C-alpha positions as CSV (number, residue, x, y, z in Angstrom):
1,X,-8.2,-57.1,23.7
2,X,-6.7,-57.7,20.4
3,X,-3.2,-56.2,19.8
4,X,-4.2,-54.2,16.7
5,X,-6.1,-51.5,18.4
6,X,-3.3,-51.0,21.0
7,X,-0.7,-50.9,18.3
8,X,-2.7,-48.6,16.3
9,X,-3.2,-46.2,19.1
10,X,0.6,-46.3,19.9
11,X,1.5,-45.6,16.3
12,X,-1.0,-42.7,16.2
13,X,0.4,-41.1,19.3
14,X,4.0,-41.5,18.1
15,X,3.1,-39.8,14.9
16,X,1.1,-37.0,16.7
17,X,4.2,-36.4,19.2
18,X,6.6,-36.2,16.2
19,X,4.4,-33.7,14.3
20,X,4.0,-31.5,17.5
21,X,7.7,-31.4,18.0
22,X,8.3,-30.6,14.3
23,X,5.7,-27.7,14.6
24,X,7.1,-26.3,17.8
25,X,10.7,-26.5,16.5
26,X,10.0,-24.0,13.6
27,X,9.6,-20.3,14.1
28,X,6.9,-18.6,12.1
29,X,8.1,-15.9,9.7
30,X,6.1,-12.8,8.3
31,X,5.7,-14.9,5.1
32,X,4.1,-17.8,7.0
33,X,1.8,-15.5,8.7
34,X,0.6,-13.8,5.4
35,X,0.4,-17.2,3.8
36,X,-1.7,-18.8,6.5
37,X,-3.8,-15.6,7.3
38,X,-4.1,-13.6,4.1
39,X,-6.1,-11.0,5.9
40,X,-3.4,-10.4,8.4
41,X,-0.8,-7.7,7.5
42,X,3.0,-8.3,8.1
43,X,3.1,-5.0,9.9
44,X,0.7,-2.3,11.2
45,X,-0.8,-0.4,8.4
46,X,0.3,-2.8,5.9
47,X,-1.4,-2.6,2.4
48,X,-1.1,-4.0,-1.2
49,X,-1.1,-2.2,-4.6
50,X,-1.6,-3.7,-8.0
51,X,1.9,-4.3,-9.4
52,X,3.2,-4.9,-12.9
53,X,5.8,-3.6,-15.3
54,X,5.0,-2.5,-18.9
55,X,1.7,-4.6,-19.1
56,X,-0.1,-4.2,-22.4
57,X,-3.1,-2.9,-20.7
58,X,-5.0,-2.4,-17.5
59,X,-6.8,-5.6,-17.5
60,X,-3.6,-7.7,-17.9
61,X,-1.9,-5.7,-15.2
62,X,-4.5,-6.1,-12.6
63,X,-5.3,-9.8,-13.5
64,X,-1.7,-11.0,-13.1
65,X,-0.5,-8.6,-10.4
66,X,1.1,-10.5,-7.5
67,X,-0.9,-10.5,-4.4
68,X,2.0,-9.3,-2.0
69,X,2.1,-6.6,0.6
70,X,4.0,-3.5,0.0
71,X,7.4,-3.0,1.7
72,X,7.3,-1.0,5.0
73,X,9.0,2.1,3.4
74,X,6.5,2.5,0.8
75,X,3.2,4.3,1.6
76,X,1.4,4.8,-1.8
77,X,0.4,3.0,-4.9
78,X,1.8,4.4,-8.2
79,X,0.4,4.0,-11.8
80,X,2.0,5.2,-15.1
81,X,-0.2,4.8,-18.1
82,X,1.4,5.3,-21.6
83,X,-1.1,6.0,-24.3
84,X,-0.9,6.5,-28.1
85,X,-2.0,9.8,-29.8
86,X,-5.5,8.3,-30.1
87,X,-5.9,7.3,-26.4
88,X,-5.2,3.6,-26.7
89,X,-3.0,1.9,-24.1
90,X,0.6,1.3,-24.9
91,X,1.8,0.2,-21.6
92,X,0.7,0.2,-17.8
93,X,3.2,0.1,-14.9
94,X,2.0,0.0,-11.3
95,X,3.9,-0.4,-8.2
96,X,4.4,0.4,-4.4
97,X,6.3,3.7,-3.9
98,X,7.4,6.1,-1.2
99,X,6.2,9.7,-1.2
100,X,9.1,11.0,-3.3
101,X,7.9,9.0,-6.3
102,X,4.4,10.7,-6.2
103,X,5.6,14.3,-6.2
104,X,5.2,14.7,-9.8
105,X,1.8,13.4,-11.0
106,X,0.0,14.5,-14.1
107,X,0.1,14.1,-17.8
108,X,3.1,14.8,-20.2
109,X,2.8,16.2,-23.8
110,X,3.2,14.0,-26.7
111,X,6.6,12.6,-27.0
112,X,8.5,12.0,-30.4
113,X,6.7,8.7,-30.7
114,X,3.2,10.3,-30.3
115,X,2.7,8.8,-26.9
116,X,1.5,10.5,-23.9
117,X,2.1,9.5,-20.2
118,X,-0.2,10.1,-17.3
119,X,0.9,9.2,-13.7
120,X,-1.2,9.0,-10.5
121,X,-0.5,8.0,-6.9
122,X,-3.0,7.0,-4.3
123,X,-3.0,6.0,-0.7
124,X,-5.0,2.8,0.4
125,X,-5.2,-0.9,-0.2
126,X,-5.2,-1.7,-3.9
127,X,-6.3,1.9,-4.7
128,X,-4.5,1.9,-8.1
129,X,-7.1,-0.2,-10.0
130,X,-8.2,2.4,-12.6
131,X,-5.9,4.2,-15.0
132,X,-5.1,7.8,-15.3
133,X,-6.2,9.0,-18.6
134,X,-6.1,12.8,-18.3
135,X,-5.3,15.7,-15.9
136,X,-8.4,15.0,-13.8
137,X,-7.4,11.4,-13.1
138,X,-3.6,11.9,-12.9
139,X,-3.4,13.1,-9.3
140,X,-1.7,12.5,-5.9
141,X,-4.8,11.3,-3.8
142,X,-4.1,10.8,-0.1
143,X,-6.4,10.0,2.9
144,X,-4.1,11.5,5.5
145,X,-2.2,14.7,5.7
146,X,1.1,14.5,4.0
147,X,2.9,16.6,6.5
148,X,1.8,17.2,10.1
149,X,3.1,20.8,10.0
150,X,0.6,21.5,7.3
151,X,-2.4,21.0,9.7
152,X,-3.9,24.2,11.0
153,X,-2.9,25.5,14.4
154,X,-5.1,24.4,17.4
155,X,-7.2,27.6,17.6
156,X,-8.2,27.5,21.3
157,X,-4.4,27.4,22.3
158,X,-3.7,30.2,19.8
159,X,-6.6,32.3,21.0
160,X,-5.5,31.8,24.7
161,X,-2.0,32.7,23.9
162,X,-3.2,36.0,21.9
163,X,-5.4,36.9,24.9
164,X,-2.6,36.5,27.4
165,X,-0.2,38.7,25.3
166,X,-3.1,41.3,24.8
167,X,-3.7,41.5,28.7
168,X,0.1,41.9,29.3
169,X,0.5,44.6,26.8
170,X,-2.7,46.2,28.1
171,X,-1.4,46.2,31.8
172,X,1.9,47.7,30.7
173,X,0.2,50.8,29.1
């Protein structure tokens, strides 16, 4: 047998061994996982929002928005739309925010420059695609309850409790 095939196999095995050692010696980070598997979230419930600061219009904002996951402490997508008196867009700002930044949505009156701002928040992956243009659009839209205490009481438990109290009061009389 000629020495070339044996030498080629030896070089190839040496290269593969070196590559395996290099791969095994480096730990993957969250950024690596997201880069290699874009559909994989860096944490459970991870989501993305369109993100821009003072873009000239919605198209430019959405077109150039970085494709990054929101930080863990944020839960909503925020949009601020600044319009001139005739309804033309002056600027668009979009970002990931915590609930505190979503408590005052709606539209403002005209300012001294004749501009009006409408802000909206939404919950969900890239849900802030459209712009709020009026009071109907400028809302805080959630898909889950904001506060667990706002959920109605469990009626079977409440009914059972009322029945037991009623029976106790009836037996006393």
